[in-house]
N, C-alpha and C positions, 0 to 999 in steps of 0.2 A: 120503399127502402129509405132509411134515414141516414144522414151523414152530419158530421160536425165540422165547422170551419170558423175561423176568425175573419171578420170583415168590417168594412167601414160603410155605413149607409150614405150613399152619394146622392140619392134622390128618393122622394116619396110622392105618392099619388093617391088621391082619395078613391075608394071603391065602395059604392053604395053608401049607406048611412053609418056603417059601423067599422068597415074594414079599411085596411091601408096596404097598398102595393109598395114594396121596398125594392130599390135597386141597390144591391150590395156588392161592393168590390171586395172580393174575398182573397184570402191568402193562397188557397190551393185550387179553387174551382172557378176562377175568373169572375166575370160579372154575372151575378145571379139575380133573377127577378122572383120575388116570393110574396105571398099574401100573409099579412099579420092580421088574423081574424079578431075582430073586436077592438083593434088598437085605437080606434077613434072614440071609443066610449070613455067618458071621464073617469070612470071607476075601474078601468082595465089596467092590469099590471103591465101591459105592453105599451100603454100610451106614452109614458116618458122614455121608455127604453128604445122606441123605434123612431126617434127623431133624426133628421138629417145631421150628419157629421159625427154621430155616435159610433165608436168602435166597440164591437160586441163579439162575444162568443155565441154562435148560433147552433142550434140543433134544428135541422131542416129535413122535411120529408119531400121526396121527389114527387112531382105532379106532372100531369100531361103537358100543360102549357106553362103553369106557374108552380114553383115549389111552395110549400106551406111551412110557416114558422111554427115550430113546436115549443122551443125554449129559447130564451134570450137572457144573457147576463152581460152587463156593461163592463167593458175593460177601461174605456176612457170616454168621458163625456166632454166634448170640446166646449159646447155652448152653455154649460152650467154656470150661472151667475156671471156670464161674460158680457160686460157692458161696452166692450171695445168695438166700436162700429167698424173701423177700418179692418181690424182682425177678422170680424165676422164676414165682411164682404170678400176679403181675400180668401178665406176658408171656403165659402160657398162657390167662389169662382174656381178654385182648385178642384173641388169635388165635382163640379159640372164638367170641367175639362177632362178629368179622368174618366167620367162616365161616357163622354163622347168618344174618347180615344178607345175605350174598352169595346165599343161596338165593332171596331175593325181589327182588334188585336187578338191573337190566339193565346199568347203567353202574357199573363197580366200580373205575375208575381212582382216584377220590377216596379210596376206602377202602384201596387198596393203598398209596398215598403216606402216608396217615395212620398206618397200621400200621408202615410202614418208618421214618418219623420217630420214632414212639413207641419202637420197639425200639432204635433207634440212641441216642436220648437216655437211655433206661433203662440201657443198657449203660454209657454214659459216666458216669452218676451212680454206678453200682455200683463203678466202677473208681477213684473219687476216694479215694486213700489219705490225703489230708491233711484230709478232712472227717469230722466226728464221725458216728457211727452214727445219732444222733437227727436230725441235719441231713440226712443222706442219706435217711432215711426220709421226712422232710418233703418233700424234693424229688421223691422217687419217687411219693408220694401226690398231690402237686400235679400232676405230669405226668400221672398217671392220670385225675385230675379233668379236666384239659384235653383229654385224649384222648376221654373219654366225652362231654364237652361238644361237641367237634367232630363226633363220630359222630352225636350226637343232632341237631345242626343240619343235617348232611348228609341225614339221613333226613326232615327236615321236622318234627321233634318238639320244636323249641326251646321250653322252658317259658315260659309267660306270667308275667312277674314284676311286672306293673303293674296287673293286673286280676283281680278275684275273680269267677270264672264262676258260682259257686253263688249269690252275692248280687247279682251284676251291679253291683259297686262298683269304681271305679278307686282304686288306692292313692294316698294323698296324698304329696306330696314329703316325703322324710325319714322316712316311716312304714315301720316294719319289721314285716312280717307274722310271725305266730307259727305258721302252719300252711301245708301244701302239699297240694293236692288232686290225687292221682294220676289220678283218673278223667278230669278235665278238663285235666290238665297245666298247672295254674296255681296261683298263690298262693291262699290262702283267708283271708278276713278274719274278724274275730271274729263278725260277723253271719252270715257264711257257715257258720262252724263251728256256731253255734247251730241254724241250719236243718238242717245235717247231723245233729246229735245228735237233733233233734226227729223226724227221719225214722226213728229206731231202726235205723240201718244195722248189719248184722252184719259186713259186709266193711269192714276198716279201710283205706279208701283216702284218708282225710284224716289226715296225719301231722304231728307237730311239725317245725318248721324253726328252727334257731338263728339268732341275729343274724349270727354269723360266716359260716355257710353262705349266708345270703341275700346278704350283702355280697360274698362271693366270686363267687357266681353272677351278681350284678348287674354286677360288674367284668368278668366274661367276656362277659356280654351286651352291654356297651358297647364291647368290644374288637373289632378287625378279625377276630379268630378266629371270630366268629359267622357270617361271610359270605365265602365264597371269591370271590364275584362282586362284591365291593365295589370302588369306584373306585380305592382304593389299590393294588389288584392291577393294574388296567388301566394306571394311571400308571406302575407299576414296569416293565411289560413292553411298552408300546405301540410301542416302536421295534424290537422283535424280530420276526423272520419267523415265519410260522405254525407251522413245524416245531418251534420252540423255545419258543414263547410259554407253553404250558401248563406245561412243566417248570420254567421260570424262575418262574412264578407259584407253584408248589408249593415251590420252594426258599425263596421269600419267606414262605410259611406256616411253614416250619421256623424262619426267623428270628423270626417273631412268637411262636412257642412258646417259643423261647429267651429272648426279651425278657420275656415274662410271668413265666417262672420267676425271672428276675433281679429284676424290679421287685417281685414279691411279697415278696421279702426286704427291700426298701428302702422301699416305699411302704405306708402303712397302708390297710387296708380300712375302718377306722372314721374318724371325723371328726378328722383331724389328728394322731392319736396314733400312735406307732410300734408296729409289730407285735412288736417285741422286748419290749414290756410283757407280751405273752403269752409264757409259757415255750414252748420248742420242743415239749415233751411235750404241753402243752395244745393247741397248734396242730395237732399230729399227730392228737390225738383228734378235733378239729373237722374235719380233712380226711377222716378215716375216715368221719365222719357224712355229709359232703358226698358222698363216693364212693358210700356206700350209698344215699343219696337219689337220685342220678342213675341208679344201676343199677335201683332200683325203678321209676323213671320210664320208662326205656327198656324194661324188662321188661313193664310195664303197657301201654305203647303198642304193642309188637311181639308181645305174647302169646307170648314165647319165653323160656325159662329156660336159663341157662348152667349146666351141671353143675359147672364149675370154680369157680363162685362160692361154693358151699358150703365148699370147702376154703379159699378166699381169705377168706371171712367168719370162719373160725376164727382166722386170723391177725390180722384187723382188730379182733376183739373184745378 
């Protein structure tokens, strides 16, 4: 039996001298493992089409253990002439993260769309010739923070930013926490940190959190990005028929990500002051810290480590 589906290749693996195993995050069939026969031959038409990060239309034949790739046509090729090292590392990290998440998830359509949106925006940012390298880096890091935030929310691991689980204390209005508790996925108050240190813990699961990082996460928490099922989506698509409702909803998610990227450069995360009072270099340093915190959070919650993170971490340092 054959079937068609659109998918993003999130991982490839060598199989004998000529073939390649593809891990494809598809739009309708979840995570698919398929053999691309002859894809490793230099003269094969599948060689360039079956590279990691390619988004393609696939014709696949059902197999006993692995499906078989019958036809492939490229929809979007992320790595084509892309010399942006940071963008490439971020893209590979996002692909690996989705592949690991997909092993445990039944419904994967949400993650397919999020990865598709992320790769599309990341490629657009890398191709901005009129924007400085520092500002490009800023936008790529922020986009990656948004992507991780959305993935975390989809998994049901959204951080608790208003309550300290260790000390059972609710954060006061305008109070900025200094610590984050990875074990509970929540902020940690000063009292909570004292209790943590009194317990003589050897595992460092309570880590510092900067004011900038908290403000950014709080902004994301308050935005519609945190909830795909929010009323704003229903209002946007309520006149659509059932066959198009979900796709229109996800296109709206794409708009929300674009707006957050733009508003970040225009609206302060602190009380009334402009973000431009921060140098771009300082902002980028803070964004790297935010990205690291979110990765530690999702790693702690899923008990799964991404190998590509170690290479990415070298660039972020």
